[in-house]
C-alpha positions in Angstrom: -36.9 53.2 36.4 -38.4 56.5 35.3 -38.8 57.2 31.6 -37.9 60.6 30.2 -39.4 61.8 26.9 -37.1 64.0 24.9 -39.0 66.0 22.3 -37.0 67.3 19.4 -39.0 70.3 17.9 -36.7 70.1 14.9 -37.6 67.5 12.3 -34.3 65.7 12.2 -34.4 62.1 13.4 -30.6 62.0 13.4 -30.5 65.0 15.8 -33.1 63.3 18.0 -31.0 60.2 18.2 -27.8 62.2 19.0 -29.6 64.1 21.8 -31.2 61.0 23.2 -27.8 59.4 23.4 -26.3 62.3 25.2 -29.3 62.5 27.6 -29.1 58.8 28.3 -25.4 59.1 29.2 -26.2 62.0 31.5 -28.8 59.8 33.3 -26.1 57.2 34.1 -28.7 54.5 34.5 -31.0 56.5 36.7 -33.7 56.9 34.0 -34.5 55.7 30.5 -34.7 58.3 27.7 -36.9 57.9 24.6 -37.1 60.4 21.8 -39.9 62.0 19.7 -39.2 64.0 16.5 -41.3 66.7 15.0 -42.5 66.3 11.5 -43.9 69.7 10.6 -40.9 71.8 11.5 -37.7 72.5 9.6 -34.7 70.1 10.1 -33.1 72.9 12.1 -35.1 75.8 13.6 -33.2 79.0 12.9 -35.7 81.8 13.3 -38.4 83.0 15.7 -41.3 82.3 13.4 -40.3 78.6 13.0 -39.7 78.4 16.8 -43.1 79.7 17.6 -44.8 77.6 15.0 -43.2 74.4 16.4 -44.9 74.8 19.8 -48.2 73.4 18.8 -46.7 70.1 17.5 -44.5 69.8 20.6 -47.6 70.0 22.8 -49.3 67.4 20.6 -46.4 65.0 21.0 -46.3 65.5 24.7 -50.0 64.7 25.0 -49.6 61.6 22.9 -46.9 60.3 25.3 -48.3 61.2 28.7 -49.1 57.7 29.7 -45.7 56.4 28.7 -43.3 58.7 30.4 -42.6 60.3 33.8 -41.0 63.6 32.7 -40.5 65.6 29.5 -37.5 67.6 28.1 -38.2 70.0 25.2 -34.9 69.9 23.3 -34.8 73.2 21.4 -33.2 76.2 23.0 -36.2 78.4 22.8 -38.3 75.9 24.8 -41.3 75.9 22.4 -44.4 74.5 24.0 -42.8 73.7 27.3 -44.8 76.2 29.3 -48.1 75.0 27.7 -47.2 71.4 28.5 -46.5 72.3 32.1 -49.8 74.1 32.4 -51.9 71.1 31.1 -50.2 68.1 32.7 -48.9 67.0 36.0 -45.6 65.6 34.8 -42.4 67.6 35.3 -41.4 69.4 32.1 -38.3 71.4 31.4 -36.9 73.1 28.3 -33.2 73.0 27.6 -33.1 76.8 27.4 -34.5 77.4 30.8 -32.4 74.6 32.3 -29.2 76.0 30.8 -29.9 79.5 32.0 -30.8 78.4 35.5 -27.6 76.5 35.8 -25.5 79.2 34.2 -27.0 81.9 36.5 -26.5 80.0 39.8 -25.1 82.1 42.7 -25.5 85.3 40.7 -23.1 84.2 38.0 -22.9 86.3 34.8 -23.4 84.2 31.7 -23.5 84.5 27.9 -24.7 82.4 25.1 -22.7 81.2 22.1 -24.8 79.9 19.2 -25.3 79.7 15.4 -28.7 81.4 14.9 -28.7 85.2 14.5 -32.5 85.3 13.9 -33.0 83.9 17.4 -31.0 86.5 19.4 -34.1 88.4 20.5 -35.8 85.1 21.5 -32.8 84.2 23.7 -32.8 87.6 25.4 -36.5 87.2 25.9 -36.0 83.9 27.6 -33.5 85.4 30.0 -36.0 88.1 30.8 -38.8 85.7 31.5 -36.6 83.8 33.9 -35.6 87.0 35.7 -32.0 86.6 34.7 -31.6 89.7 32.4 -29.2 91.4 34.8 -26.8 88.4 34.7 -27.1 87.8 31.0 -24.1 89.3 29.1 -25.6 88.7 25.6 -25.3 86.3 22.7 -22.2 85.8 20.5 -22.8 84.3 17.1 -20.8 82.1 14.7 -20.5 83.4 11.1 -22.2 81.8 8.1 -25.3 79.7 7.5 -26.4 77.9 10.7 -27.4 74.6 9.0 -24.2 74.4 6.9 -22.1 75.0 10.0 -24.0 72.5 12.0 -23.3 69.9 9.3 -19.5 70.4 9.6 -18.5 69.3 13.1 -14.9 70.4 13.1 -15.8 73.9 11.8 -18.7 74.1 14.2 -16.5 73.5 17.3 -14.0 76.0 16.1 -16.6 78.7 15.4 -18.4 78.1 18.7 -15.0 78.3 20.6 -14.4 81.7 19.0 -17.9 82.9 20.0 -17.3 81.6 23.5 -14.0 83.5 23.8 -15.9 86.6 22.9 -18.5 86.0 25.7 -15.7 85.6 28.2 -13.1 88.2 27.2 -15.2 90.9 25.8 -18.6 90.5 27.6 -17.3 89.4 31.0 -19.3 86.1 31.2 -18.4 83.8 34.1 -20.1 80.9 32.3 -21.1 80.3 28.7 -24.1 78.3 27.4 -23.8 76.6 24.0 -27.2 77.5 22.8 -29.0 74.8 20.9 -30.0 71.1 21.0 -28.3 70.3 17.7 -25.1 71.7 19.1 -24.9 69.2 21.9 -22.0 67.2 20.6 -20.0 70.4 20.0 -20.7 71.5 23.5 -19.2 68.3 24.9 -15.9 69.2 23.1 -15.6 72.8 24.3 -15.1 72.6 28.0 -11.4 71.5 27.9 -10.6 74.7 26.1 -11.9 77.0 28.8 -11.4 77.7 32.5 -15.0 79.0 33.0 -18.0 76.5 33.0 -19.3 75.7 29.6 -23.0 74.9 30.1 -24.5 72.1 28.1 -28.3 72.5 27.8 -29.2 68.8 27.5 -27.1 67.9 30.5 -28.6 70.7 32.5 -32.1 69.7 31.6 -31.4 66.0 32.5 -29.9 67.0 35.9 -32.8 69.3 36.8 -35.5 66.8 35.6 -33.9 63.9 37.6 -33.8 66.1 40.7 -37.5 66.8 40.3 -38.4 63.2 39.6 -36.5 62.1 42.7 -38.2 64.7 44.9 
């Protein structure tokens, strides 16, 4: 059975455990998922400077596990270090941001992002541009308040993300909405029943695409 390394660029072991659990469920017995947690980053990356700074440690963690895994997921929405890992190793590597946008943009679909981090809006737009998806990207809708405090309150987080998602659909014309962030994975699981359009869950998207590459 292939082994997938899920790297959490945030320094929260609890978040890593949650994301590994979700990824393992998405694998449905087709792969084993193990986690690795950053130690030099904040518990939750909320700005572009911390996102960029986390890349070096992500690459270090990947290199330290190359002999013990068959594929790698970088589980922060800005995909820090993912491109560098892909350039220096032969294993399949995917970031959850890239995976989510590729799934959301299938068949020319217009998509938006609902998330909690206002300081990462430019980074999200830049990712869509790098992937050649800017014409389909309807923009980012944000929840109010402090991102870390909101993420620590699951009920309020789901409610706030639902409101942002409604804005993506009703006001921006999105045909699909990405819940943008690894630490938001549990909330993303709860949102789909509230909406008729696809709610894209980045970890699930990354697992599906990585399994496809591993089986090819």
